[in-house]
VOPAGU-2260 file (C-alpha; in pm, 1 decimal, decimal comma):
REM VOPAGU-2260
SITE   aa  ch    i         X         Y         Z
SITE  MET   A    0    2065,9     575,0   -1845,1
SITE  VAL   A    1    2293,5     867,0   -1760,9
SITE  ALA   A    2    2210,8    1114,7   -1484,9
SITE  ASP   A    3    2091,5    1397,3   -1710,0
SITE  GLU   A    4    1843,3    1162,6   -1878,6
SITE  LYS   A    5    1721,9    1040,7   -1539,0
SITE  LEU   A    6    1652,6    1399,4   -1436,6
SITE  LEU   A    7    1464,9    1480,5   -1755,9
SITE  TRP   A    8    1245,6    1169,9   -1731,3
SITE  ALA   A    9    1183,8    1238,9   -1363,3
SITE  ALA   A   10    1080,5    1596,9   -1444,8
SITE  LEU   A   11     821,8    1454,3   -1682,6
SITE  ASP   A   12     698,6    1215,2   -1413,8
SITE  GLY   A   13     633,4    1493,0   -1164,1
SITE  ASP   A   14     770,9    1713,9    -891,7
SITE  GLU   A   15     830,0    1440,1    -635,1
SITE  ALA   A   16    1002,5    1215,7    -889,7
SITE  PHE   A   17    1229,4    1506,3    -988,4
SITE  ARG   A   18    1311,1    1587,1    -625,7
SITE  ARG   A   19    1400,0    1224,0    -544,9
SITE  THR   A   20    1603,0    1183,9    -864,0
SITE  LEU   A   21    1794,6    1507,8    -810,7
SITE  ALA   A   22    1881,0    1401,0    -456,4
SITE  GLY   A   23    1990,2    1058,5    -582,2
SITE  VAL   A   24    2200,5    1204,0    -862,9
SITE  LEU   A   25    2377,0    1448,8    -632,6
SITE  GLU   A   26    2445,6    1184,6    -369,6
SITE  GLY   A   27    2509,3     884,9    -595,8
SITE  GLU   A   28    2639,9     969,5    -940,8
SITE  LEU   A   29    2797,8    1308,1    -868,2
SITE  ASP   A   30    2898,4    1263,6    -503,7
SITE  MET   A   31    2829,5    1633,4    -443,0
SITE  THR   A   32    2665,4    1833,4    -170,8
SITE  ALA   A   33    2384,8    2073,7    -251,0
SITE  ARG   A   34    2623,1    2362,0    -182,2
SITE  GLU   A   35    2882,2    2225,4    -427,9
SITE  PHE   A   36    2614,5    2167,8    -690,1
SITE  ALA   A   37    2476,1    2520,0    -644,5
SITE  ARG   A   38    2822,8    2662,4    -700,7
SITE  ARG   A   39    2880,6    2441,7   -1006,1
SITE  SER   A   40    2539,0    2512,2   -1161,8
SITE  GLY   A   41    2530,8    2884,6   -1090,1
SITE  LEU   A   42    2204,9    2842,8    -899,6
SITE  GLY   A   43    2156,9    2991,0    -556,0
SITE  GLU   A   44    2210,4    2754,2    -263,9
SITE  SER   A   45    1859,5    2827,4    -140,1
SITE  THR   A   46    1718,0    2731,1    -480,0
SITE  VAL   A   47    1894,1    2394,6    -474,9
SITE  TYR   A   48    1793,9    2326,4    -112,8
SITE  LYS   A   49    1432,0    2420,3    -187,6
SITE  MET   A   50    1422,9    2188,0    -491,4
SITE  LEU   A   51    1566,3    1904,8    -278,5
SITE  SER   A   52    1312,1    1962,3      -2,4
SITE  GLY   A   53    1020,7    1990,6    -242,7
SITE  ALA   A   54     952,8    2353,3    -146,7
SITE  ARG   A   55    1030,5    2471,3    -500,2
SITE  ARG   A   56     946,0    2334,6    -841,8
SITE  PRO   A   57    1203,8    2424,9   -1103,7
SITE  ASN   A   58    1089,8    2629,4   -1399,8
SITE  LEU   A   59    1221,4    2542,2   -1745,3
SITE  ALA   A   60    1524,8    2773,4   -1721,8
SITE  THR   A   61    1622,8    2623,4   -1385,1
SITE  LEU   A   62    1575,3    2270,8   -1516,4
SITE  ARG   A   63    1808,3    2351,4   -1807,8
SITE  ARG   A   64    2074,0    2482,3   -1568,1
SITE  VAL   A   65    2043,2    2170,8   -1350,3
SITE  VAL   A   66    2073,3    1934,5   -1647,5
SITE  ARG   A   67    2364,8    2127,6   -1802,8
SITE  ALA   A   68    2550,2    2132,1   -1471,8
SITE  VAL   A   69    2500,8    1755,9   -1434,0
SITE  GLN   A   70    2627,0    1706,3   -1789,9
SITE  GLU   A   71    2934,9    1916,7   -1722,0
SITE  VAL   A   72    3017,8    1732,7   -1400,2
SITE  GLU   A   73    2969,7    1394,1   -1568,7
SITE  GLY   A   74    3146,9    1501,6   -1886,5
SITE  THR   A   75    2843,0    1419,1   -2099,9
SITE  ARG   A   76    2768,7    1770,6   -2223,1
SITE  ARG   A   77    2689,1    1763,6   -2591,4
SITE  GLY   A   78    2944,3    1855,3   -2846,6
SITE  ARG   A   79    3305,5    1868,5   -2938,6
SITE  PHE   A   80    3370,7    1498,4   -2999,9
SITE  VAL   A   81    3347,5    1256,2   -3288,4
SITE  ALA   A   82    3261,0     894,2   -3214,4
SITE  LEU   A   83    3465,6     622,5   -3382,8
SITE  ILE   A   84    3270,8     296,7   -3405,4
SITE  ALA   A   85    3509,9      22,4   -3510,2
SITE  SER   A   86    3665,9    -306,4   -3412,8
SITE  ARG   A   87    3900,5    -304,5   -3114,7
SITE  ALA   A   88    4198,9    -350,6   -3349,9
SITE  VAL   A   89    4110,0     -38,0   -3548,9
SITE  VAL   A   90    4039,3     160,0   -3233,3
SITE  GLU   A   91    4375,0      63,0   -3082,5
SITE  ASP   A   92    4557,0     139,3   -3409,2
SITE  VAL   A   93    4409,7     489,1   -3426,1
SITE  ARG   A   94    4417,6     570,4   -3052,4
SITE  GLY   A   95    4627,3     875,0   -2980,6
SITE  ARG   A   96    4692,0     958,9   -3345,1
SITE  ALA   A   97    4334,5    1070,9   -3409,4
SITE  ASN   A   98    4353,3    1351,7   -3155,8
SITE  GLU   A   99    4667,3    1482,4   -3329,8
SITE  LEU   A  100    4457,7    1583,1   -3632,7
SITE  GLU   A  101    4365,2    1946,4   -3690,9
SITE  LEU   A  102    4003,4    1915,9   -3574,3
SITE  GLY   A  103    3951,2    2260,9   -3426,7
SITE  GLY   A  104    3927,7    2137,0   -3068,7
SITE  VAL   A  105    3707,0    1840,7   -3156,2
SITE  LYS   A  106    3816,6    1523,1   -2976,8
SITE  VAL   A  107    3769,1    1160,2   -3077,3
SITE  ARG   A  108    3606,9     899,7   -2853,0
SITE  GLU   A  109    3643,1     535,8   -2940,4
SITE  TYR   A  110    3354,1     292,3   -2915,7
SITE  PRO   A  111    3471,0     -62,5   -2992,2
SITE  ALA   A  112    3215,5    -292,1   -3155,8
SITE  PHE   A  113    3253,7    -655,1   -3259,2
SITE  ASN   A  114    2940,8    -699,7   -3470,5
SITE  MET   A  115    2660,3    -499,8   -3631,4
SITE  GLU   A  116    2436,5    -513,7   -3325,5
SITE  GLU   A  117    2711,7    -374,2   -3103,5
SITE  ALA   A  118    2789,6    -106,7   -3362,8
SITE  ILE   A  119    2427,5       8,9   -3355,7
SITE  ILE   A  120    2416,3       6,2   -2975,3
SITE  GLN   A  121    2749,0     191,5   -2945,6
SITE  SER   A  122    2635,1     447,0   -3203,9
SITE  ILE   A  123    2315,6     525,9   -3015,2
SITE  ARG   A  124    2518,6     548,2   -2694,1
SITE  ALA   A  125    2765,2     787,5   -2860,3
SITE  GLU   A  126    2483,5    1010,8   -2983,1
SITE  ARG   A  127    2325,6    1014,2   -2636,0
SITE  GLU   A  128    2663,0    1103,1   -2485,3
SITE  GLY   A  129    2685,4    1404,6   -2714,3
SITE  ALA   A  130    2881,9    1309,3   -3025,0
SITE  VAL   A  131    2866,6    1577,1   -3295,1
SITE  ALA   A  132    2933,9    1316,8   -3564,7
SITE  LEU   A  133    3016,7     950,0   -3606,7
SITE  VAL   A  134    3265,8     744,8   -3809,4
SITE  CYS   A  135    3191,0     379,9   -3888,5
SITE  ALA   A  136    3233,7      97,9   -4138,6
SITE  PRO   A  137    3035,1      93,3   -4464,3
SITE  ILE   A  138    2844,2    -219,3   -4362,9
SITE  VAL   A  139    2660,2     -34,2   -4085,7
SITE  SER   A  140    2670,0     330,6   -4198,1
SITE  SER   A  141    2352,8     324,2   -4409,8
SITE  THR   A  142    2154,7     183,7   -4116,1
SITE  LEU   A  143    2299,2     436,6   -3872,0
SITE  GLU   A  144    2221,5     727,4   -4103,2
SITE  LYS   A  145    1854,6     627,7   -4078,3
SITE  ILE   A  146    1839,8     614,4   -3697,5
SITE  LEU   A  147    2083,6     880,2   -3576,2
SITE  HIS   A  148    2038,3    1256,1   -3574,6
SITE  ILE   A  149    2406,8    1333,9   -3624,6
SITE  PRO   A  150    2622,9    1313,8   -3938,6
SITE  VAL   A  151    2772,5     973,1   -4019,9
SITE  ALA   A  152    3102,9     943,3   -4208,5
SITE  THR   A  153    3186,2     610,2   -4364,9
SITE  ILE   A  154    3531,5     457,9   -4347,2
SITE  GLN   A  155    3625,4     393,8   -4709,4
SITE  PRO   A  156    3860,8     105,9   -4786,7
SITE  LYS   A  157    4074,8     338,4   -4998,5
SITE  ARG   A  158    4086,1     608,9   -4732,4
SITE  CYS   A  159    4234,5     578,2   -4389,2
SITE  VAL   A  160    4033,3     597,0   -4070,0
SITE  LEU   A  161    4193,6     928,6   -3978,9
SITE  ASP   A  162    4060,6    1091,6   -4298,2
SITE  ALA   A  163    3710,3     973,0   -4210,9
SITE  ILE   A  164    3740,1    1112,8   -3856,9
SITE  GLU   A  165    3851,5    1449,4   -3995,6
SITE  LEU   A  166    3554,7    1448,4   -4234,7
SITE  ALA   A  167    3312,6    1366,6   -3951,7
SITE  ALA   A  168    3454,7    1644,8   -3735,4
SITE  LYS   A  169    3403,6    1894,1   -4016,8
SITE  LYS   A  170    3048,2    1770,9   -4077,7
SITE  GLY   A  171    2964,0    1782,9   -3707,8
SITE  VAL   A  172    3109,0    2125,1   -3638,2
SITE  TRP   A  173    3033,7    2308,8   -3960,7
SITE  GLY   A  174    2726,6    2114,7   -4069,6
SITE  SER   A  175    2871,2    2034,5   -4410,4
């Protein structure tokens, strides 16, 4: 589970769970001081210190700012990338060339998978990490379309992988 998810689950568990989790995330995953985090999140230092001491419970707006700041520091903020779920050979063949496409700032992240189970796991991971769309093989695409909340583009045998990535980027960004 990534840090932003830990914080959200902890917030649901209660104030003390959120306080402990925030302290752990700052110290462990982010390796940041409260002062650095306050600067990065746009929150006041006193607000961050009060949340860490338990003297303040974050309201919904503050919780959003905390989670977004954690996502930005970790690089897990939603958006602007298409996930490519494919065998290692396909991933290595496409690596570098995919980001040369005209995708309007959308990047490509590769998620190698060796079987259907791994493809499903990698796809869920990609969605959780913020993919705007996903590209995968036909054998798994119909299953993924049923479980994911992002557009899925299928690699067609007659079309190259790069065409499918471009299609996914367009679907993810423009909702086509």
